[in-house]
C-alpha positions as CSV (number, residue, x, y, z in Angstrom):
1,M,89.3,117.8,133.0
2,N,90.4,117.6,136.6
3,I,92.0,114.4,137.5
4,S,92.2,113.2,141.2
5,R,95.4,111.6,142.7
6,R,93.3,108.4,143.2
7,T,92.0,108.2,139.8
8,A,95.4,108.7,138.4
9,L,96.9,105.9,140.5
10,L,94.1,103.5,139.4
11,G,95.3,104.3,135.9
12,I,98.7,103.8,136.6
13,A,98.0,100.2,138.0
14,T,96.2,99.3,134.8
15,S,98.9,100.3,132.6
16,F,101.5,98.6,134.6
17,S,99.6,95.4,134.0
18,I,98.9,96.2,130.3
19,G,101.9,98.1,129.0
20,R,102.6,98.3,125.1
21,T,103.6,94.7,124.6
22,T,101.8,91.4,124.7
23,L,102.2,87.7,123.8
24,A,99.8,84.9,123.0
25,L,100.6,81.5,122.2
26,A,98.7,78.6,120.7
27,S,99.5,74.6,120.4
28,A,99.2,73.0,116.9
29,P,99.9,69.6,115.5
30,T,103.3,70.4,113.8
31,D,106.8,70.8,114.5
32,R,107.0,74.0,112.5
33,R,106.5,77.3,114.4
34,M,104.8,80.3,113.1
35,V,104.9,83.8,114.9
36,V,103.1,86.9,114.0
37,V,104.3,90.4,115.2
38,I,101.7,93.1,115.2
39,L,103.3,96.8,115.2
40,R,100.3,98.8,116.6
41,G,100.3,102.3,115.6
42,A,101.1,102.3,111.8
43,L,104.8,101.6,111.1
44,D,106.2,104.3,108.5
45,G,107.3,101.5,105.9
46,M,109.4,104.1,103.9
47,A,111.4,105.0,107.3
48,A,112.1,101.3,108.1
49,V,112.9,100.3,104.6
50,V,113.8,103.4,102.7
51,P,113.6,103.4,98.9
52,Y,116.6,105.8,98.8
53,G,116.9,105.0,95.0
54,D,113.6,106.6,94.0
55,P,114.5,110.2,92.9
56,G,111.3,111.6,94.4
57,L,112.0,110.5,98.1
58,V,114.2,113.5,99.1
59,G,111.6,116.1,97.9
60,L,109.0,114.3,99.8
61,R,110.8,113.8,103.1
62,G,113.8,116.0,103.2
63,E,115.8,116.1,106.4
64,I,113.9,113.0,107.9
65,V,115.5,110.5,105.5
66,P,118.2,108.8,107.0
67,P,122.0,109.2,105.6
68,A,122.9,107.1,102.6
69,P,124.8,103.7,103.1
70,G,128.2,104.0,103.9
71,Q,127.8,107.3,105.6
72,P,127.8,107.7,109.4
73,D,124.5,106.4,111.0
74,G,123.5,105.5,107.4
75,L,121.1,103.1,105.9
76,L,122.0,99.4,105.8
77,D,121.9,98.6,102.1
78,L,119.6,95.9,100.8
79,G,121.1,95.9,97.2
80,G,121.2,99.4,95.8
81,F,117.6,100.7,95.9
82,Y,116.4,100.1,99.5
83,G,118.1,100.4,102.7
84,L,117.2,99.3,106.2
85,H,117.0,102.0,109.0
86,P,120.3,101.9,111.0
87,A,118.3,100.8,114.0
88,L,117.6,97.4,112.5
89,A,121.1,96.1,112.6
90,G,120.1,92.5,113.7
91,V,117.5,92.3,111.2
92,H,120.1,93.2,108.6
93,D,122.3,90.5,109.8
94,M,119.6,87.9,109.3
95,Y,118.9,89.5,105.9
96,Q,122.5,88.9,104.8
97,A,122.1,85.2,106.0
98,N,119.1,84.9,103.6
99,Q,116.6,84.6,106.7
100,V,114.7,88.0,106.0
101,L,112.6,88.6,103.1
102,V,111.2,92.3,102.7
103,V,107.7,92.9,101.2
104,H,107.1,96.5,100.2
105,A,104.3,98.5,99.2
106,V,102.0,96.3,100.8
107,A,98.7,97.1,102.6
108,G,95.5,95.2,103.8
109,S,92.3,95.1,101.7
110,Y,90.7,98.2,103.7
111,R,91.3,101.6,102.9
112,V,90.8,103.3,106.1
113,R,93.1,105.5,108.3
114,S,91.6,104.8,111.6
115,H,93.8,103.0,113.9
116,F,90.8,101.0,115.7
117,E,89.2,100.0,112.5
118,A,92.3,99.1,110.6
119,Q,93.7,97.0,113.6
120,D,90.2,95.2,113.6
121,Y,90.5,94.4,109.9
122,L,94.2,93.3,110.2
123,E,93.6,90.9,113.0
124,S,90.3,89.5,111.6
125,G,91.7,89.1,108.1
126,A,88.6,90.6,106.4
127,D,87.4,93.9,105.1
128,H,84.7,93.9,107.7
129,R,84.6,93.5,111.5
130,M,84.6,89.8,112.8
131,T,84.7,88.4,116.2
132,S,87.5,86.1,115.5
133,G,91.0,86.5,114.1
134,W,92.7,84.8,111.0
135,L,95.5,83.2,113.1
136,N,92.9,81.5,115.3
137,R,91.1,80.4,112.3
138,A,94.3,79.1,110.8
139,V,95.1,77.1,114.1
140,A,91.5,75.6,114.0
141,A,92.1,74.5,110.3
142,L,95.0,72.4,111.1
143,P,94.4,68.6,111.7
144,P,93.5,67.8,115.4
145,T,96.1,66.1,117.7
146,G,93.9,63.8,119.2
147,T,94.7,65.0,122.6
148,Q,93.6,68.2,124.5
149,R,95.5,70.4,126.7
150,P,93.6,70.9,130.0
151,E,93.9,74.7,129.5
152,G,92.5,74.7,126.0
153,D,94.1,75.0,122.4
154,A,95.8,78.3,123.1
155,L,97.5,80.2,126.0
156,A,97.5,84.0,125.9
157,V,100.3,85.6,127.9
158,G,98.8,89.1,129.2
159,V,95.7,90.5,130.5
160,S,93.6,90.0,127.4
161,V,93.6,87.8,124.1
162,P,94.4,90.1,120.9
163,L,91.5,89.6,118.2
164,L,94.2,87.9,116.1
165,L,93.9,84.9,118.4
166,R,90.3,84.8,119.3
167,G,88.0,82.4,117.7
168,P,87.1,78.6,117.7
169,A,90.4,77.5,119.1
170,R,90.0,77.7,122.9
171,V,92.4,80.3,124.5
172,S,93.1,80.7,128.3
173,N,95.1,83.6,130.1
174,W,98.0,84.1,132.2
175,A,99.4,87.2,133.0
176,P,103.0,87.2,134.7
177,H,103.5,89.8,137.3
178,G,105.1,93.1,136.0
179,F,105.9,91.6,132.5
180,S,105.9,95.0,130.9
181,Q,106.4,98.5,131.8
182,P,104.4,101.6,131.0
183,A,105.1,104.2,128.2
184,P,107.6,106.7,129.0
185,D,105.1,109.4,128.3
186,L,102.9,108.2,131.1
187,Y,105.7,108.9,133.5
188,A,105.9,112.2,132.3
189,A,102.0,112.8,132.9
190,I,102.6,111.4,136.4
191,A,105.4,113.9,137.1
192,A,103.4,116.7,135.8
193,L,100.4,115.9,137.9
194,N,102.5,115.9,141.0
195,Q,104.9,118.7,140.3
196,D,103.1,121.3,142.6
197,D,103.1,119.1,145.5
198,A,105.8,119.8,147.9
199,I,106.4,116.3,149.0
200,L,105.4,114.1,146.2
201,G,106.6,116.2,143.3
202,P,110.5,116.2,144.1
203,A,110.3,112.7,145.2
204,I,108.8,111.4,142.0
205,E,111.2,113.4,139.9
206,E,114.2,112.0,142.0
207,G,112.8,108.5,141.6
208,L,112.3,108.8,137.8
209,R,115.9,110.2,137.3
210,A,117.2,107.2,139.4
211,R,115.6,104.9,136.9
212,G,117.1,106.6,134.0
213,F,113.8,108.7,133.1
214,S,115.3,112.1,132.1
215,T,113.0,114.6,130.4
216,S,114.1,113.8,127.0
217,V,113.5,110.0,127.5
218,M,109.9,110.8,128.8
219,A,109.3,113.0,125.6
220,G,110.1,110.0,123.6
221,E,113.6,111.3,122.5
222,D,115.8,108.8,124.1
223,E,115.7,105.3,125.1
224,P,115.1,104.7,128.8
225,K,117.6,102.5,130.7
226,D,114.9,100.0,131.9
227,K,114.4,96.5,130.2
228,N,113.1,96.3,126.8
229,A,109.7,94.6,127.4
230,F,109.2,93.6,124.1
231,A,112.8,91.6,123.9
232,T,111.8,90.0,127.1
233,L,108.5,88.8,125.7
234,A,109.9,87.5,122.6
235,R,112.7,85.7,124.4
236,S,109.9,83.9,126.6
237,A,108.0,83.0,123.4
238,G,111.1,81.6,121.9
239,E,111.8,79.4,124.9
240,M,108.2,78.1,125.0
241,L,108.2,77.4,121.3
242,A,111.4,75.6,121.5
243,A,110.3,73.1,124.1
244,P,109.4,69.8,122.7
245,G,105.8,69.8,123.9
246,G,105.3,73.4,123.9
247,P,103.2,75.7,121.7
248,R,103.7,76.2,118.1
249,I,102.1,79.4,117.2
250,A,102.7,82.9,118.8
251,A,101.4,86.4,118.4
252,L,103.2,89.2,119.8
253,E,102.5,93.0,119.7
254,I,104.5,96.2,120.2
255,G,103.3,99.7,120.0
256,G,104.8,103.0,119.6
257,W,104.6,103.5,115.7
258,D,102.2,106.6,115.7
259,T,105.0,109.2,114.6
260,H,102.9,112.3,113.8
261,T,105.8,114.5,115.3
262,G,109.6,114.3,115.6
263,Q,109.7,111.0,113.6
264,A,113.4,110.9,113.0
265,N,114.0,110.9,116.7
266,R,110.8,109.1,117.9
267,L,111.1,106.1,115.5
268,T,114.5,105.0,116.5
269,R,113.4,103.6,119.9
270,P,110.7,101.1,118.7
271,L,112.7,100.1,115.8
272,K,115.6,99.1,118.2
273,Q,113.1,97.3,120.5
274,L,111.6,95.4,117.4
275,D,115.3,94.5,116.2
276,A,116.2,93.4,119.8
277,G,113.0,91.4,120.1
278,L,113.5,89.5,116.7
279,V,117.1,88.7,117.6
280,A,115.9,87.5,121.2
281,L,113.4,85.3,119.5
282,K,115.8,83.7,117.2
283,T,118.3,83.0,120.2
284,A,115.8,81.6,122.4
285,L,114.4,79.4,119.8
286,G,117.8,77.8,119.0
287,P,117.8,74.7,116.7
288,A,113.9,75.3,116.3
289,W,114.6,78.6,114.3
290,A,115.2,76.4,111.5
291,Q,111.5,75.6,111.6
292,T,110.2,78.9,112.1
293,A,108.5,81.7,110.2
294,V,107.5,85.0,111.4
295,L,105.5,87.7,109.8
296,V,105.8,91.3,110.9
297,M,102.9,93.6,110.0
298,T,101.1,96.8,110.9
299,E,97.8,98.2,110.1
300,F,98.8,100.9,107.5
301,G,101.5,103.0,106.3
302,R,102.1,106.8,106.6
303,T,102.1,109.6,104.3
304,A,104.6,110.1,101.7
305,R,105.5,113.7,102.6
306,V,106.5,114.9,106.0
307,N,104.3,117.2,107.9
308,G,104.9,120.7,109.6
309,T,106.1,119.0,112.8
310,K,108.6,116.6,111.0
311,G,106.5,113.7,111.1
312,T,104.0,111.8,109.2
313,D,100.5,111.1,109.3
314,H,98.2,108.1,108.7
315,G,98.5,106.6,105.1
316,T,98.1,103.4,103.1
317,G,101.1,101.5,101.6
318,T,103.8,100.2,104.1
319,V,106.2,97.3,104.6
320,A,105.9,93.6,105.9
321,F,108.8,91.4,107.1
322,V,109.0,87.5,106.7
323,V,111.8,86.4,109.0
324,G,113.0,82.9,109.9
325,G,115.1,80.0,109.3
326,V,112.8,78.6,106.9
327,V,112.5,81.8,104.8
328,A,113.7,82.3,101.2
329,G,115.3,85.5,102.3
330,G,117.8,88.0,101.4
331,R,115.4,89.8,99.2
332,V,113.1,92.6,98.8
333,R,109.9,91.8,96.8
334,A,107.9,94.8,95.7
335,T,106.1,96.1,92.5
336,W,107.5,99.5,93.3
337,P,104.9,102.2,92.5
338,G,107.1,105.2,92.5
339,L,106.9,108.4,94.4
340,G,106.2,110.9,91.5
341,P,103.2,113.3,91.8
342,D,100.9,111.0,89.7
343,Q,102.0,107.9,91.4
344,L,101.0,108.4,95.1
345,F,97.7,107.0,96.4
346,E,95.3,109.8,96.6
347,N,98.2,112.3,96.1
348,R,99.5,111.6,99.5
349,D,100.4,107.8,100.3
350,L,102.6,105.2,99.0
351,A,100.5,103.2,96.6
352,P,99.9,99.8,97.7
353,T,100.8,97.0,95.0
354,T,100.7,93.9,97.1
355,D,97.7,92.6,99.4
356,L,98.9,91.5,102.9
357,R,96.7,88.6,102.7
358,A,98.6,87.2,100.0
359,V,101.8,87.2,102.2
360,A,99.9,85.6,105.1
361,K,98.4,83.1,102.7
362,G,101.6,82.3,101.3
363,M,103.2,81.5,104.7
364,L,100.3,79.6,105.8
365,A,100.2,77.3,102.6
366,A,103.9,76.7,102.4
367,H,104.7,76.6,106.0
368,L,101.8,75.0,107.7
369,G,100.4,73.2,104.7
370,L,96.9,74.9,104.4
371,D,95.1,74.1,101.3
372,G,93.0,76.7,99.2
373,G,89.8,75.6,101.0
374,A,91.2,76.4,104.4
375,L,92.7,79.7,103.3
376,G,89.3,80.6,102.2
377,R,88.0,80.2,105.6
378,V,90.9,81.8,107.3
379,F,90.5,85.0,104.9
380,P,86.8,85.2,104.1
381,G,86.1,87.1,100.8
382,S,89.4,86.9,99.6
383,D,89.2,84.2,96.6
384,G,90.7,86.9,94.3
385,V,93.8,86.9,96.4
386,G,96.2,84.0,95.8
387,P,99.0,82.9,98.3
388,M,102.4,84.6,97.4
389,A,104.9,82.0,96.3
390,G,108.3,81.9,97.2
391,L,108.5,83.0,100.8
392,I,109.3,79.7,102.3
393,Q,112.3,77.4,101.4
394,V,111.2,74.1,99.6
């Protein structure tokens, strides 16, 4: 395909507006805060929370398994069987403070490996396509405040509203100028497009080097020196959620989790961004952190076996994080399925043993007070999935 410079510049302008991170906020008649973070691209749960105590792990993954706890750049231990990726140091600190609960071998109700379908199901809260999202329906299920904000019930920060917050609760949009940056590989494409131009080629390369975008950064191997857009948005979300008259519900998303190749290097950067964002959210919330619960989720996991390019492909079971000052944390909750040849799902994936809807239902019930009828409307067709108990402090 021949791409003109004008077409390329139009694409660049769009990507500067969209980036890989977004934030949406909603008002709610409660002083409790709830945040949902979507990891778009399918996080490898066994790389973020490594089951190093399973004897089958090394045979499946070999060199992409981080060093053991206590070794240089080793895993951050979670009690003798699981270990956090070393890039999640801030999450580990919160875990040790009993503010992080890990749910492993979790998946949605669907069994598809298409990002687009799975993300739709993840956000709709059903195993079929819907035009509304489960978090919006949860907001709508809360008792009315008796007053209306002039801009509507929800405010989406970004150029679009994620499906998760679309629905009966009205949503308005606001996009701060330059709130995020394009992915490093887009810079690489721009440089490649102009490399044969005697004037633009050297100028673009020099400009990228001045901004800290080396060849390895643009290939996804190192972290660029520019600002962490996700941490910036998370900090902004925390400040707005902390305000006495501010919103109480937020949804954030961060991309970069589709690690088909070179996973060991490529995964470190988005994990560091996630870690910095959660720490920034906690810091910005201040005392309101004690009234906050955060659900971190992704559309599906990745294959148990490493592929030929030292990455992992689309899978099933993964991990979810429940984070916050109200969380009954410091634990990993899992019915671990094992990694033996007869224990993998379809002989390729971590077998899911927990329905992600049970986790979300447990948070909505214990933290926001939704009853069984409301939960049934939030997650249609989920009557057989009960809310997970013990996620929130009582």
